[in-house]
C-alpha positions in Angstrom: 214.5 -109.8 -36.7 211.7 -110.1 -39.2 209.7 -107.3 -37.5 212.8 -105.0 -37.6 213.2 -105.8 -41.3 209.6 -105.1 -42.0 209.9 -101.7 -40.2 213.0 -101.0 -42.4 211.0 -101.7 -45.5 208.2 -99.4 -44.4 210.6 -96.6 -43.6 212.2 -96.9 -47.0 208.9 -97.3 -48.8 206.3 -95.2 -47.0 203.9 -95.6 -49.9 203.3 -99.3 -49.3 200.5 -98.8 -46.7 198.8 -96.3 -49.1 199.0 -98.8 -52.0 197.6 -101.6 -49.8 194.6 -99.4 -48.8 194.1 -98.5 -52.5 193.9 -102.2 -53.2 191.5 -102.8 -50.3 189.2 -100.1 -51.6 189.4 -101.4 -55.2 188.4 -104.9 -54.1 185.8 -103.7 -51.6 184.2 -101.5 -54.3 184.1 -104.4 -56.8 182.5 -106.7 -54.2 180.1 -104.1 -52.8 181.5 -104.3 -49.3 182.8 -101.9 -46.7 186.6 -101.6 -46.8 187.9 -103.0 -43.5 191.2 -104.8 -43.7 193.5 -106.6 -46.1 191.8 -109.9 -45.3 188.4 -110.1 -46.8 185.8 -112.9 -46.4 183.6 -113.7 -49.4 180.7 -115.7 -48.0 179.4 -118.3 -50.4 177.5 -120.4 -48.0 177.6 -123.9 -49.5 180.7 -125.9 -48.5 181.1 -127.7 -51.9 180.6 -124.6 -54.0 183.1 -122.7 -51.8 185.8 -125.3 -52.1 185.2 -125.8 -55.8 185.4 -122.1 -56.3 188.7 -121.9 -54.3 190.1 -124.7 -56.5 189.3 -123.0 -59.8 190.7 -119.7 -58.5 193.9 -121.5 -57.4 194.2 -123.2 -60.8 193.8 -119.8 -62.4 196.7 -118.4 -60.3 194.8 -116.8 -57.5 195.8 -118.1 -54.0 192.5 -118.0 -52.2 191.6 -120.2 -49.3 188.2 -121.9 -48.9 187.1 -121.9 -45.3 184.3 -124.2 -44.2 182.8 -125.8 -41.0 183.9 -126.5 -38.4 186.1 -123.4 -38.8 183.0 -121.2 -39.5 179.3 -121.9 -38.7 177.3 -124.1 -41.1 176.1 -122.4 -44.3 178.7 -119.6 -44.0 181.5 -121.2 -45.9 183.6 -118.5 -47.5 186.7 -117.6 -49.4 189.5 -115.9 -47.6 191.1 -113.3 -49.8 194.3 -111.6 -48.6 195.5 -108.5 -50.4 199.0 -107.0 -50.3 200.6 -103.8 -51.6 202.2 -105.9 -54.4 198.9 -106.7 -56.1 198.3 -104.6 -59.2 195.0 -103.1 -60.2 194.9 -105.5 -63.1 195.4 -108.5 -60.8 192.5 -107.4 -58.7 190.3 -106.7 -61.7 191.1 -110.1 -63.2 190.3 -111.8 -59.8 187.0 -110.0 -59.6 186.1 -110.9 -63.2 186.9 -114.6 -62.5 185.1 -114.6 -59.2 181.9 -113.2 -60.6 181.8 -115.9 -63.3 182.1 -118.5 -60.6 179.7 -117.4 -58.0 176.9 -116.0 -60.1 
């Protein structure tokens, strides 16, 4: 039933996939990565820094998951960012600004 409902939404709002890809391109451009999908890993490396960064982002209103070993190999801990068509350019810009202050 949820798949049918999702198809109905896409038929009624054909611009949603285009908006999602615009968001993917905006974030990819800001991160200097190749646009690939709505789920983007941001590799930080250090487990503690990754989880601390995820917590600060969450406390700032950005739902970003920290992923660490054993889910990923040692020294490749990362943030898992998932975009949607409902994110605005301002949200993505604000996220990138916050992220850059945390990881640089």
